[in-house]
N, C-alpha and C positions, 0 to 999 in steps of 0.2 A: 809945299812942305807938309809932311804927314803930322797930324796932331795925335798924340797918345793920351788916352783917357782911361784912368783907373776906375773900375767899377766892379759890381758883382751881380749875380742873378737873384739876389735877395734871399728870402727864406732862411733867416738866421736862427741859431740856437738861442734859447732863452738864457738870460743871466742865471747863475746858480741860485741866487736868492729867490728869483722869481719862480724857478722850478719848484722850490720847496714851498713857497707861499701859495702858489696856484694849485699845487697838489693837495694842500690842506683845504683850500677854498672850493675847488671844483670836484674833488673826488676822483675815482678811477674807473667808473663805469661808462658805458657808451652814452647813456643819457646825461652824463656830466660834461660832455664835450661842448665846444662852442656852438651855439645855435643862433646867435645874433641878439639875444635878449638877456644878456648877463646882468647880474646885480651890480651895485655900486662898488663893492669891495673888489670883485674880479676886474671890473672895468678900470678901477684905479691902479691895480697891480700891473695890468697891461700898459696903461698910460705911462707909468713910471719906467717900465722896462723899455718901452719905445723911446722915451727920452734918453735913456742910457745908451741904446745902440746907435742912436743918431750922434750922440757925443763921441762914441767910439770911432765912427766913420770920420767925423770931423777931425778928431785928434790924429787919426791915421793919415789924413790928407787925401782921402778919396775925392776924385773929381765929380762923382755922382753920388747923391745921397738917396738911399731907399728907406722905405718905412720899416722893413725887416720882416713883415708878415708873421709876427710873433703869435698872433691869434689863430693862425692857420693850423688847427689840429689835423686837418685833412689834406695837408700839403697842397697840391695843385687843384684838388677838387673843392677847396674852400668856397669859392664864389657860388657854387651850386649848393653846397652843404648847408648854407645859411639862408637859402632862398625859400620863400613861402610856397613856391610851386613844386618843391622838391621834398621827398621823404628820404631820410637816410636809414639804411637797413644794416645788414651784417658787415662785419669787418672783412676787408679784402686786402690781399697783399699788393703793395705799391710796386708795380713792375716785378722785378726778380730780386729785390733786396729785402732786408729784414724790417722794413717799416710798413705800416698798414693805414688804411683810411676807411671811412664809412662809405658804403656803396650809395652814391646819390642817384635816386630814382626820380626822373622828371615825370610828374603826374598831371601837370597843367601847363598852360602857355607861360613861357618865360618872359615876364615883364621886367621892368626896371627894379633893381635892388638898391644900389648906392652904397653897399657895405664897403667896397674898396675905396671909393671916392671919399668917404668919410675918414678913412684911415689916412689918405693922402692929404686931406685938408688939415688934419691934426698934425701931420708931419711938417707941412709947409709953415705952420705957426711956430715950429721949434727950430727951424734952420734957415739961414740965408744962403745955403749952398744950392747948387743946381740939383733939382729934384728929378729922380728917375722912378717911374712907375713899373711895377712888375705884375704880370698877369699870366695865367695859363693860356697858351694858344688855343684857338678854337678846335683844331683837330685833336689835340691831347685831351682837352676837357670833354669833348664828345666821346672819345675813346674810353675815358675813365668812368663815364656815366652810363646809366641804363635809361632807355626811352620807353615810357608807357603812355606817351601823349601823342606823338607825331606819326609813329607807325611806318616811317620810311627813313632809311639811313641818310640819304641826301637831304631830306627835309629837316631831319634832326640836326645835322651839321649846320644847315642854314639858320635854324633857330638859335643854336649856340652862338653863331657869328652875330646874329641880330642882337642877342643879349649882351655880348661883350662890346659890341659897337656902342650900345646905349650907355654901358658903364664908362667906357673911355670918353665918350662925349661929355660926361659929367665931371671929369677930372679937373682939378685946378691946373694952373700953368706948370707944365713939366718940360724938361729938356729932352728926355729920352724915355722910351717905352720898351721894355724887354718883354717879348712874348716867348714863354718857355714851351718848347715843343719836343719833349723827349719821345713822345709816341711816334713821331715821324721816323725815329730810329728803331724803337723797341717794338712797334706794331705798324710797320711801314704800310702806307696805303697802296692798294692794288691799282691796276689800270682803271682810269676813270676817277677813282678816289683821289689820286694824287693831284689831278687838275682841280677837283672840287676843294681839296685842302688848301691849295694855293689861292684860290678865289676867296675862300673864307678868311684866310690871313690878310689878303689884300683889303677886304671889307673892313676888318677891325683896324688895320693900319691907317686906313683913309679917314678914320674918325678923329685923328689928331694931327696937328702940325708939327709935333715933336718928331725927333729922329726915332725910327722904329727898328729894333734889332730882334730878329728871330733866332732864338738860341736852342737848337737841338743839342742833346748830349747823350752820353753813354755809347758813343760810337760815331760812325759816319753815315750820312744819308746815302741811300741807293741812288744810282746815277739819275734815273728818270725822275725820282722825287726831288732831287736837287735841281735838276733842270727846270722843272715846273715851279719850284719855289722862287727861282730867279725871275719868273714872270710877274710875281707879286710886286706891288709898288711899295717896297720896303727899302730902308737905307743900308742895312747890314745883315749878313748871315753870320751866326756864330759857329765856331768849329771846335770840337772837343779833341784837342791834340794830346790830352792825357790818355784817353781811351783808345784812340785810333789816329795815328799820325799819317800813315801812308795813304789810306783811302781819302782822307780829307784833303791832303795835298793834291791827289789825283783829280778830285772833283774841281778844285780851283784851276788847276793847269789845263784840264780838258774842256771845261765849260765856262771858265771865267768866273767873275765874282761881282758883287755890288761895289759901289765906290768906297764904302766903308766896310770894316770887317771887325768881328769880335773874336779874339783868340783866347780860348780856354786853355791856359798854360799852367795854372796852379791847380793842384788837386783839391777839390772841394770835399773829398771824403777821406783823405789820408791825413793823419796827424803830423806827418813829416812836413816841416816848414821849409819851403824853398828859399834860396838866396835871391835877393833882388837882382844881382848881377846875372844869375842863371836864367831868370825870367827874361831879362833884357837880351841875353845871348840867344835864347830860344826865339824871341821875337825877330831878331836879326836873321837867324837861320831860316825861319819860315819865309821872311821877305826875300832872302837870297835865293830860295828854291823857286820863286815865282818869276825870276828874271826881271823883265821890264815893268811888271805890275807895281804901281805905287798907289797906296790907298790914301784917301783924304783924311780919314779918321781910323785909328786902330784902338779898339776897346780892349784893354788888358783885364782879364777877369779869371775867376775860378771856372773850371769846366762845368761844375754843377753848383747847386745851392750848397751852403755851408751848414745846413741844419744838422748834419751828421757829426759835426766836430765838437769836441769839448770847447767850452766858451773861451778859455784862454788861447787855444790854438786858432780859433776863428779870428780873434783879435790880431794875432800875429800875422795871419794870412793877409788881412786887410792892409796892414802896414807894409808888407812885402810888395803887394800890388801897386800901392801908391809910390813907393820908392822906385820900383821898376819902371813905371811910366815916366818919372822924372829923369831917370837914367837914359831911357830911350830918347826922350826929347833932347837931352844934351848931346847924345851920340849923333842924332839926326842933324843937329845944328852944326 
């Protein structure tokens, strides 16, 4: 029988009070962004905000609790932006949307950082729920960064994978790891790159005994990229059914899928709040299109991070996902 798990890809919006407080404490210039050595007042504000978003998830009834990545000024680039071997430079557009990040330029060998594991340790102390870690996937992180140390594309991707593997190895006990890989869609790897991307993902996934979900978004993977991704030792691939329904269905029907799957059925960027019954119905529709395929676990999630949403709408979306998963379980029974 299929288990339905409500979760998100993390990267939450800050509570409104925290936006105001941190704006006053941090300032608005590039040098005011998170660097890993914040003072006590800034650290305390983020700790209070983290505690709040954990409470929001628990109140909503989500099956997986994430840290929320509230400190991540640089969205997916954060683990590099706070690394001692990296210099952050000019502001760069984050894919083709209206958000920006500091260009992380790798200038030395990427050793262990521990920034994300410290966030997870703090989260584990605040919840008894099942913990889910969130990281940029190695291909996306390498795609967003600039290499001035390794001098070779394949070697740089390998170094990013080594770095992420070390970070994951330091995580506290987690149930699930989401690796966010929008670059697999937005900047699809070419021949040869697609196989190396899969191998890098496999390397990071192998660093944990937790279930690993690779979540591309903003569209569907090219066929060859998807086929190579299935070679990685991962538990689930995520599908953005908000941005592209037909091509994602085609990939599953043509090439198969992992035993588990993540369905991005709620819009992480649109303020329209879906009905739980609608999410449940979409889940049934997807499963119906796949014929005899029955997944062991179906993760019900937003298609993208919810960073873009007003705080109140993000809260509503979480409650919808939790209720939709409950409805799906009842229907399946």
